[in-house]
C-alpha positions in Angstrom: -0.1 0.2 -0.1 2.9 2.3 0.7 4.2 1.7 -2.9 0.6 3.3 -4.3 1.2 6.5 -2.4 5.2 6.8 -3.5 4.8 6.0 -7.2 1.0 6.7 -8.1 0.3 8.5 -11.3 -1.4 11.4 -9.5 1.9 11.8 -7.4 4.0 12.1 -10.5 2.0 14.6 -12.2 1.5 16.8 -9.2 5.0 18.7 -9.8 3.9 19.4 -13.2 0.8 20.8 -12.3 2.2 22.9 -9.5 4.6 24.3 -12.2 2.0 25.1 -14.7 -0.2 26.9 -11.9 3.2 28.8 -11.1 3.8 29.8 -14.6 0.3 30.7 -15.2 -0.3 33.1 -12.4 3.3 34.7 -12.6 3.7 35.0 -16.5 0.8 34.3 -18.2 -2.0 35.7 -16.7 0.0 39.3 -16.1 0.4 39.3 -19.5 -3.1 38.8 -20.7 -4.2 41.7 -18.5 -1.3 44.1 -19.9 -2.3 43.2 -23.4 -6.0 43.6 -22.6 -5.3 47.0 -21.1 -3.2 48.4 -24.1 -5.9 47.2 -26.5 -8.3 49.3 -24.5 -6.1 52.0 -24.4 -5.4 52.0 -28.2 -9.3 51.6 -28.9 -10.1 54.7 -26.9 -7.5 57.1 -28.3 -9.1 60.5 -29.5 -8.0 63.6 -31.2 -6.3 65.9 -28.8 -4.6 63.3 -26.5 -1.2 63.5 -25.6 0.7 60.2 -26.2 4.0 58.6 -26.3 5.3 56.6 -29.2 7.5 53.3 -28.6 10.3 55.3 -30.0 10.2 58.1 -27.2 8.3 60.7 -29.3 5.7 62.8 -27.7 2.9 64.5 -29.6 -0.7 65.5 -29.7 -3.1 63.1 -31.7 -4.5 65.2 -34.7 -6.1 62.8 -37.1 -6.7 59.0 -37.9 -6.7 57.1 -40.8 -7.3 53.2 -40.5 -4.2 52.1 -38.3 -2.3 55.2 -38.8 -2.4 58.0 -36.1 -1.2 61.6 -37.2 0.7 63.3 -34.3 1.8 66.8 -33.9 5.0 67.0 -32.4 5.8 70.6 -32.7 4.2 73.3 -34.7 4.2 72.8 -38.5 5.6 69.2 -37.7 3.3 66.3 -37.9 4.2 62.7 -38.2 2.4 59.6 -39.2 2.9 56.6 -37.0 1.2 53.2 -36.8 -1.6 53.2 -33.7 0.3 50.2 -32.4 3.5 52.3 -31.9 1.7 54.4 -29.2 2.7 53.4 -26.1 0.9 55.4 -23.6 -1.2 58.4 -23.4 0.1 61.2 -21.0 -2.4 62.6 -18.3 -4.4 65.3 -19.0 -2.3 68.3 -18.0 -4.4 71.6 -16.7 -2.2 74.1 -18.7 -2.6 72.0 -21.7 -6.0 73.4 -22.4 -4.8 76.0 -24.9 -2.3 73.5 -26.8 -5.2 71.3 -27.5 -7.5 74.1 -28.8 -4.7 75.2 -31.0 -4.3 71.7 -32.6 -8.1 71.4 -33.0 -7.7 74.8 -34.9 -4.7 73.8 -36.8 -6.4 70.3 -37.9 -9.3 72.2 -39.3 -7.5 74.1 -41.3 -5.8 71.2 -43.4 
């Protein structure tokens, strides 16, 4: 009877189940949560948002085309970047109000 407890199929699979559980909760699940959060952020982008790209470029969104986002990085300087290249939306700044109005006015002209 002692041999059944030491060499049973369930006791042999237990370490593998534990390792999978550890991998799931420490690696797989956090990555899924981060991916979901990033997809939600990209879906909720709107004109006037201040964003940062994966290349470290900061800009204000002035327009959208399919999967392309147009960023204004300086006055008279606009860049087209892939939507997936945007890594974060910067927080709303209280002094950022006039900038957003200027971007909205300049996007109406073009």
